[in-house]
Every structure is written in structure tokens, then in C-alpha cells.
C-alpha angles and dihedrals in degrees: 000000000000117000095257128115092223126029126203121193127169124199134150094353095310123112109202112204113190131190099223111192100100093155087064096037089258090293120179124261135158094266091049095055091045087053091050092051090050094045096050092044091050093048091049092054096053120095091202094063118092100164141009124229107203121191146133128259123259098017102303131094110209137319096205128249118001096238092184089062094041091053097041120133114249095036116246113256093240095058098093093053099039095105092055092043092050091050090048090055093049091049090051089052091048091048094050103125096205129063116279116215114198124203104209104199123173099332149351108193131188106307088017090053089056091059092047091050088055090070120101094217122023125196111196136188119241092244095033115108141201118208129187092188103156093111089065089056097044090247133130121244106203100161094044089051092047094051095042093051092044093055110022142044116268090248090062092047090050093055093052099038104037097044095043087205132144112261114200127210099273092047091049090050091050089053092048093244095121130044099215141005121210139163110296094247092053101052101099094041091049092048090048091051090051090050090049090050092053092045087057094059117107111293111282095000097118091041091054092045092052090048090053091050092047090050088063095045127103091259091065090069098049105049104280135290100322094054093040094051090046089056099038098042091042093062093087134123134242108268117246089220128024115279125216113306117266100016151010123279106235 
């Protein structure tokens, strides 16, 4: 694959956005979140995009923050701005005007879980898991909380956030977090087929439907996505132990 942390390809109405750090299990860094913000913004601006397919390279979604990079000596130049860059990427995902289909392969952990939860429709493998495990580390999880409360009842958010446990595909489906559960080897193909199906709807139909849904969401009452994310992600707590330098995990 090309030497880029995030890949964007557009074909037949589908924008494929790929986390492309397979050698680090697609772990999150400053350049990766900057790439995500750019990719989602670019996809949103294209008239030939009717849906986004969002997945990780080499059969895994995202393992969370790349702690090796965060703790490097000397510190990486992006460290001091990571929090703002990460928020920018989540806002770009939130603002995406077309449906976002996520292929949840193998795992989506902590900060990686937050990006998976940002998808409108998630296809998960039976053995794949999502873990919002920050509570076990004494860390806040502002973006996970924001996405969970935007999309799911508080009781569902509480199960994921307060237990910090791994929730596998069937459990996530039972809770209504994922759209479909399939055999692990079929996740990406199934998600791609769903994206193709949506791309085949009448021109602009899914875009208009998502806009109507978003117009009835909490963000509509507080000035749009930027204001809503500022409020939702800001309702976090002081970590009991220091989190990763330069930003919060999820």
C-alpha cells in the first residue's frame, strides 16, 4: 500500500477511507488524525460520493493510540497539537453528509473505538471486538462518550463505558451498536456490498435522509457539530492517573 497513514479512494460513488498503519495495528498518531480530517473533508466536498466505506488496512480496524509514538524521545512535533487535531478529525466525521459504513475487523480499542462508533452503519466480525477501556486506565474518553450518547441510549453507553470490557460482534449487535454481524473473513466484503447498495440509491437520497436525521439530533439545538462536540466531548472527568501526553485517549 502507498506510504500514507490514511488512504482515500473514490470509485462508483463510494469513498473508501482506510487507516493505513498496518505495521502498528493502525494505531493513532497525529499524522493519522490529520489525514482522517482531510479525507473526510475531501469526501464530503465531492458530488460523486454517495457513501463512505471506512476500515483499517490488513484486516484490523484500529488498536487505539500509538503509545510508542506518544512516548518517543524526543517528542514528535505533532504532540502538542494532537488534542485539537483529533477533535478536528471527529468533527469531520460527524459533519460527513453521506452515510459512513464501518468495517469492524478484529478490534477497535479506546481511541479506535471512538472512530468506529462514529460510523452510521457498522458491520462487525463475530470474533471482532470493540472496547471502550479508558476507565480501566484511569483515563477520560470524551469522544467515545460523545458518539455513544449521540447514537445510543444512556443504558447502552453505560455498559460499554463503565465496564471497560471487550464487546464482541454478537454482543454489539444485541445492544444495537452494530448493523450486522458476519463471519470474520467476510466483514470487509459485506461492508463494501452495503456501501455499494447505498451508492445505488437515487442520487442524493441517502444524503438527504441523513440530513433530515441530523436535523433532529441534539447538535441541531446547539449550533451544529462544532458546538455539539465541544459540549459533549467536554463533559469529561479529571483522570485519576495521567493519560497519554498531548491528548486524551478516546
